[in-house]
C-alpha positions in Angstrom: -87.9 -72.4 58.8 -87.2 -70.9 55.4 -85.8 -67.8 57.0 -83.4 -69.9 59.1 -82.3 -71.8 56.0 -81.7 -68.6 54.2 -79.6 -67.2 57.0 -77.6 -70.4 57.1 -77.0 -70.1 53.4 -75.7 -66.5 53.8 -73.4 -67.6 56.6 -72.0 -70.5 54.6 -71.5 -68.3 51.6 -69.6 -65.6 53.7 -67.5 -68.3 55.3 -66.7 -69.8 52.0 -65.5 -66.5 50.6 -63.3 -65.9 53.7 -61.8 -69.5 53.5 -61.0 -68.8 49.8 -59.2 -65.6 50.8 -57.3 -67.4 53.5 -56.4 -70.3 51.2 -55.3 -68.0 48.5 -53.0 -66.0 50.8 -51.6 -69.2 52.3 -50.9 -70.7 48.8 -49.3 -67.4 47.6 -47.1 -67.2 50.8 -46.0 -70.8 50.5 -45.3 -70.5 46.7 -43.3 -67.3 47.0 -41.3 -68.2 50.1 -40.3 -71.6 48.7 -38.0 -69.8 46.3 -36.0 -68.4 49.2 -35.9 -71.3 51.5 -32.5 -72.5 50.2 -30.6 -69.3 51.1 -32.6 -69.2 54.4 -31.5 -72.7 55.4 -27.9 -71.8 54.6 -28.1 -68.7 56.7 -29.6 -70.4 59.6 -26.9 -73.1 59.5 -24.2 -70.4 59.5 -25.8 -68.5 62.4 -27.0 -71.2 64.7 -25.0 -74.4 64.1 -22.5 -74.8 67.0 -18.9 -74.9 65.9 -17.8 -78.5 65.5 -21.3 -79.8 64.9 -22.4 -81.2 61.5 -25.6 -81.4 59.6 -26.6 -84.5 57.6 -29.7 -85.6 55.8 -30.9 -89.1 56.4 -33.5 -89.5 53.7 -33.5 -88.5 50.0 -36.5 -86.2 50.4 -35.5 -84.6 53.7 -34.2 -81.3 52.3 -37.2 -80.9 50.0 -39.6 -81.6 52.9 -37.6 -79.1 55.0 -38.1 -76.4 52.4 -41.8 -77.2 52.2 -42.1 -76.9 56.0 -40.3 -73.6 56.1 -42.4 -72.2 53.3 -45.5 -73.4 55.1 -44.5 -71.7 58.3 -43.9 -68.5 56.5 -47.2 -68.8 54.7 -49.0 -69.5 57.9 -47.5 -66.4 59.5 -48.7 -64.3 56.6 -52.2 -65.6 56.8 -52.6 -65.3 60.6 -53.5 -61.5 60.4 -56.4 -62.4 58.0 -57.6 -65.1 60.4 -57.3 -62.8 63.3 -59.2 -60.1 61.5 -62.0 -62.4 60.4 -62.2 -63.8 64.0 -62.4 -60.3 65.4 -65.2 -59.3 63.0 -67.2 -62.5 63.8 -66.8 -62.2 67.6 -67.4 -58.4 67.7 -70.7 -58.9 65.7 -71.7 -61.8 68.0 -71.2 -59.8 71.2 -71.9 -56.3 69.9 -75.2 -56.2 71.7 -73.4 -56.5 75.0 -70.1 -54.7 74.5 -69.8 -52.6 71.3 -66.3 -52.6 69.9 -65.0 -49.6 68.0 -61.6 -49.7 66.4 -60.9 -46.8 64.2 -58.5 -46.8 61.2 -55.8 -45.1 63.2 -56.2 -47.6 66.0 -56.1 -50.5 63.6 -52.9 -49.1 62.0 -51.3 -48.7 65.4 -52.3 -52.3 66.4 -51.0 -53.7 63.2 -47.7 -51.8 63.5 -47.4 -52.8 67.1 -48.0 -56.4 66.2 -45.3 -56.4 63.5 -42.8 -54.7 65.8 -43.5 -57.1 68.7 -43.2 -60.1 66.4 -39.9 -58.9 65.0 -38.6 -58.3 68.6 -39.7 -61.8 69.7 -38.2 -63.5 66.6 -35.0 -61.5 67.0 -34.7 -62.4 70.7 -35.1 -66.1 69.9 -32.9 -66.2 66.8 -30.0 -64.0 68.0 -30.0 -64.6 71.8 -32.0 -67.6 73.1 -31.3 -70.2 70.3 -27.5 -69.7 70.1 -27.2 -70.1 73.9 -29.6 -73.0 74.0 -28.0 -74.9 71.1 -24.5 -74.2 72.3 -25.5 -75.6 75.7 -26.9 -78.7 74.2 -23.8 -79.2 72.0 -21.4 -78.7 74.9 -23.5 -81.1 77.1 -23.3 -83.8 74.4 -19.6 -83.1 73.7 -18.8 -83.4 77.4 -20.2 -86.9 77.3 -17.8 -87.8 74.4 -20.6 -87.8 71.8 -20.0 -86.3 68.3 -22.9 -83.9 67.4 -24.4 -84.9 64.0 -27.8 -83.3 63.5 -30.5 -84.1 61.1 -30.8 -81.0 58.9 -34.6 -81.4 59.0 -34.9 -81.6 62.8 -32.3 -78.9 63.5 -33.6 -76.2 61.1 -37.2 -77.1 62.0 -36.5 -76.7 65.7 -34.8 -73.3 65.0 -37.6 -72.1 62.8 -40.3 -73.2 65.2 -38.6 -71.6 68.1 -38.2 -68.3 66.2 -41.8 -68.2 65.1 -43.1 -69.3 68.5 -41.3 -66.5 70.4 -42.4 -64.0 67.7 -46.0 -64.9 68.6 -45.3 -65.0 72.3 -44.2 -61.4 72.1 -47.6 -60.5 70.8 -49.2 -61.3 74.1 -49.2 -57.7 75.5 -51.1 -56.5 72.4 -53.5 -59.4 72.3 -54.3 -59.4 76.0 -54.6 -55.7 76.1 -57.1 -55.7 73.2 -59.1 -58.5 74.8 -59.3 -56.9 78.2 -60.1 -53.4 77.0 -63.0 -54.8 75.0 -64.3 -57.0 77.7 -63.6 -60.4 76.1 -61.5 -61.4 79.1 -60.9 -60.0 82.6 -57.6 -59.3 84.2 -58.7 -61.3 87.2 -59.3 -64.3 85.0 -55.8 -64.2 83.7 -54.5 -64.0 87.3 -56.8 -66.8 88.5 -55.6 -69.2 85.7 -52.0 -68.1 85.8 -50.7 -71.5 87.0 -52.7 -73.3 84.2 -51.1 -71.0 81.7 -47.7 -71.9 83.1 -48.4 -75.6 82.6 -49.4 -74.8 78.9 -46.0 -73.1 78.5 -44.2 -76.2 80.0 -46.1 -78.4 77.6 -45.1 -76.2 74.6 -41.5 -76.4 75.8 -41.8 -80.2 76.0 -43.1 -80.4 72.5 -40.5 -78.2 70.7 -37.4 -79.4 72.7 -35.6 -82.7 73.1 -36.9 -85.0 76.0 -34.8 -83.2 78.6 -36.3 -81.4 81.6 -33.7 -78.6 81.6 -34.2 -77.9 77.9 -37.9 -77.7 78.4 -37.5 -75.3 81.3 -35.1 -73.1 79.3 -37.8 -72.6 76.7 -40.7 -72.3 79.1 -39.2 -69.9 81.6 -38.8 -67.0 79.1 -42.5 -67.5 78.1 -43.6 -67.3 81.7 -41.5 -64.2 82.3 -43.0 -62.5 79.3 -46.5 -63.5 80.3 -45.9 -61.8 83.6 -44.7 -58.7 81.8 -47.8 -58.9 79.7 -49.9 -59.0 82.9 -48.3 -55.8 84.2 -49.0 -54.1 80.8 -52.6 -55.4 80.9 -53.1 -54.1 84.4 -52.0 -50.6 83.4 -53.6 -50.4 79.9 -56.0 -53.2 79.5 -58.4 -52.9 82.3 -59.7 -49.4 81.4 -63.0 -50.9 80.4 -66.1 -48.8 80.8 -67.8 -49.2 84.1 -70.8 -51.5 83.5 -74.1 -49.8 84.1 -76.8 -51.7 85.9 -79.3 -53.2 83.6 -82.5 -51.1 83.7 -84.6 -54.2 82.9 -83.7 -55.7 86.3 -84.9 -52.7 88.2 
């Protein structure tokens, strides 16, 4: 009993240290990025606001809350690698007796560099290609109905920022799924089996971050589905090279 309590104390102490690191990185990221949210909002307005549309604020604290939200998104993106690393360490220790995981420094550097590149590609795709087309479509659709487009600055910038960050994370799928399949955490056949369920998740995400319009939801969800299929192809080539499991001698 005393040994169990001692082990629990060690686990809680380790967890506390990790939470302190995560909280410190998050706080630093939010604090530093808050200084640059003003120019960032101005830049996003110039790049993404359709010609003829206007931005307004409808409450005194709206702009301040928008800056806080943007800085929190940036801080969360900065802290995600730490969370992923801690989760990887915890899971690898938990399952090390069944499937040892070995990631050398060179592999870790390659994984990190690949993750940064893929996130940049996904964010660039959303910011420079998908969002301008999507927002212009919504604007022209409203203008065709004789409606003047006047957007809340909080909702407009929040939507653009969320879409950019979301697609940056979506583009991480090949790396994440390849890592998981190569190390035996998930099987390629499982991804194929639950493919339709994953499609539904993408549609739900599209419904959450878009206006209540079916076409808008589809325009967001379809690129996610396409990229998931691309990820499956990459996983099939690179991610299923797991070691052939040897029969358990204890069963013989």
